[in-house]
C-alpha positions in Angstrom: 53.9 88.2 61.2 55.1 84.7 60.1 54.1 83.3 63.4 50.7 84.6 63.3 50.4 83.4 59.6 51.3 79.9 60.7 48.9 80.0 63.6 46.1 81.2 61.4 47.0 78.5 58.9 46.9 75.8 61.5 43.6 77.0 62.6 42.3 77.0 59.2 43.5 73.3 58.7 41.9 72.3 62.1 38.7 73.7 60.9 39.0 72.3 57.5 39.8 68.7 59.1 36.7 69.1 61.4 34.2 69.7 58.4 35.9 66.9 56.4 35.3 64.6 59.3 31.7 65.7 59.6 31.1 65.0 55.9 32.6 61.5 56.2 30.6 60.9 59.2 27.4 61.7 57.5 28.4 59.6 54.6 29.0 56.6 56.8 25.7 57.0 58.5 23.8 57.5 55.3 25.5 54.3 53.9 24.6 52.4 56.9 21.0 53.7 57.2 20.2 53.3 53.5 21.7 49.8 53.1 19.0 47.6 51.7 17.9 45.0 54.0 14.6 43.6 52.9 14.4 40.6 50.5 12.0 40.3 47.6 9.2 37.6 48.1 7.6 38.1 44.6 9.6 35.1 43.4 9.9 31.9 45.5 13.5 31.4 46.6 15.1 28.4 44.9 16.1 25.8 47.5 17.1 23.0 44.8 17.1 22.4 41.1 15.3 19.0 41.7 12.5 20.4 39.5 14.9 20.6 36.4 13.9 17.4 34.5 16.5 14.7 33.2 14.3 14.1 30.3 12.0 16.2 28.3 10.8 16.6 24.6 13.4 14.2 23.3 16.3 15.4 25.3 17.9 13.3 28.2 20.9 13.8 30.5 24.0 12.3 29.1 25.8 10.7 32.2 28.7 9.7 30.0 29.8 13.4 29.8 31.7 14.6 32.8 31.5 18.6 33.3 34.6 20.6 32.8 36.3 21.0 36.1 37.0 24.7 36.9 40.1 26.0 38.6 40.1 26.2 42.5 40.1 29.9 42.3 37.2 30.1 40.0 35.3 27.5 42.1 36.0 29.4 45.4 34.4 32.5 43.7 31.3 30.5 42.7 31.0 29.0 46.2 30.9 32.5 47.5 28.6 34.0 45.1 26.2 31.0 44.6 24.1 29.1 46.9 22.8 26.6 44.5 24.3 25.4 41.1 23.5 23.0 38.5 25.6 21.5 35.6 24.2 18.9 33.1 24.7 18.0 29.7 21.7 16.8 27.6 21.6 14.8 24.3 18.8 14.2 21.7 18.2 11.4 19.4 20.4 13.0 16.6 23.3 13.0 19.0 23.3 16.7 19.6 24.3 17.7 22.8 23.6 21.0 24.9 25.5 21.9 28.2 23.2 23.6 30.8 24.4 25.5 33.7 22.1 27.3 36.2 23.4 29.1 39.3 21.3 30.9 41.9 22.2 33.4 44.8 19.7 34.7 47.2 21.6 38.0 47.7 22.6 40.1 44.7 24.3 42.9 46.6 27.3 44.4 45.0 29.7 42.1 46.6 27.8 39.0 45.8 26.3 39.7 42.4 26.5 36.9 39.8 29.4 36.6 37.7 29.1 36.9 34.0 30.4 33.8 31.8 32.7 36.3 29.9 34.6 36.5 33.2 34.4 32.7 34.0 35.3 31.5 30.6 38.3 33.9 30.3 39.5 32.6 33.6 39.6 29.2 32.1 41.8 30.1 29.3 39.1 30.8 26.7 39.2 33.6 24.3 35.7 35.1 24.4 34.1 36.9 21.7 30.9 38.9 22.7 28.1 39.0 20.0 26.0 41.5 21.6 22.5 41.4 23.2 19.4 39.7 21.9 16.2 38.3 23.3 14.2 35.0 23.3 10.4 35.4 23.1 8.6 33.0 25.3 5.0 33.3 25.7 4.4 36.9 27.1 8.1 37.1 28.1 10.8 38.8 26.3 13.9 37.2 27.8 17.0 39.3 27.8 19.9 37.3 26.5 23.5 37.7 25.6 25.5 35.6 23.0 29.1 34.9 23.2 31.6 32.5 21.3 34.3 31.0 23.5 37.3 29.4 21.8 40.1 27.4 23.4 42.4 25.8 20.7 40.0 23.7 18.6 37.1 23.8 20.8 34.6 26.4 19.6 31.6 26.9 22.1 28.8 29.2 21.2 27.0 30.4 24.5 23.6 31.8 25.1 22.9 33.2 28.6 20.7 35.3 30.7 20.7 36.9 34.1 17.6 37.3 36.4 17.9 40.0 39.0 14.6 40.1 41.0 11.7 40.2 38.8 13.7 41.1 35.6 16.2 39.4 33.2 18.9 42.0 32.4 21.8 42.5 29.9 25.2 41.8 31.5 27.0 43.6 34.2 25.6 47.1 33.5 21.9 45.7 33.7 22.8 43.9 36.8 24.0 47.2 38.5 21.0 49.2 37.4 18.6 46.7 38.6 20.5 46.3 41.9 20.5 50.2 42.6 16.6 50.5 41.6 15.8 47.8 44.3 18.3 49.2 46.6 16.7 52.7 46.6 13.5 51.0 47.7 15.3 49.1 50.4 15.2 45.8 48.7 18.1 43.2 48.2 17.1 41.0 45.1 17.9 37.6 44.5 19.4 36.5 41.1 20.1 33.6 38.8 22.4 33.0 36.0 21.0 30.6 33.2 23.6 29.5 30.5 23.4 26.9 27.7 26.3 26.2 25.2 27.1 23.7 22.7 30.2 22.8 20.7 30.3 23.5 17.0 31.8 25.7 14.4 28.5 26.7 12.7 27.5 29.2 15.4 24.1 30.0 13.6 23.0 26.4 13.9 24.3 26.1 17.4 22.4 29.2 18.7 19.3 27.9 16.9 19.5 24.4 18.7 20.2 26.2 21.9 17.0 28.4 21.5 15.1 25.2 20.8 16.4 23.6 23.9 15.4 26.6 26.0 11.9 26.7 24.7 11.3 23.0 25.4 12.9 23.1 28.7 10.7 26.1 29.8 7.7 24.2 28.4 8.4 21.1 30.6 8.2 23.3 33.9 5.4 24.5 35.9 4.7 28.3 35.8 6.1 28.9 39.2 9.3 27.1 38.2 9.7 29.0 35.0 9.1 32.3 37.0 12.2 31.4 39.0 14.3 31.2 35.7 12.7 34.0 33.8 11.1 36.5 36.2 7.9 38.0 36.3 8.4 41.2 34.2 9.0 41.6 30.7 12.4 43.2 29.9 
């Protein structure tokens, strides 16, 4: 009786292993077959940031300010995720400065989707305080933004950023994932862009107001197609 029981058990396990193999094989096939492969052509891909002006509405690039160098580990990640990046500091007649950073990636699949500033600033030794989601109204666009305050010693840096995935601006990592899945279900791999402005100052209300003014003036200085590359075509 014991021997028969063992043989029956082994037969059951062999049958069970067979069906497990079939399930995994089907899952692997489905994953390969349903993998998005088409790229959106609604918004022109960004080949360079030469269209971002060095002077506009009283702002001009301050060449005396050297951008903060990121660690080699962070830089390696940025190089892998983004195809084009821009980092400049602007100054106005009042001596106020805004740091602008834009990063573009043509493939926003899961492995290559844009990294949030919360992650990058934390990796650079900042303590990051999220202030929640908000929006900037520009013409008929409602741009989904997120505000942060990053602190490192005596340096207090309020930050405004948004992420464009395909045609939409989205809120943070969850928004990225939802947009990516929606496009993926239709067979598309969206492109993506991270737009960030920041300034140094302890009065966060004043700094955020200055950043919003800067954003509005920068968008005003661009042609419609160039604005679309930054903020998308669909209201959030």
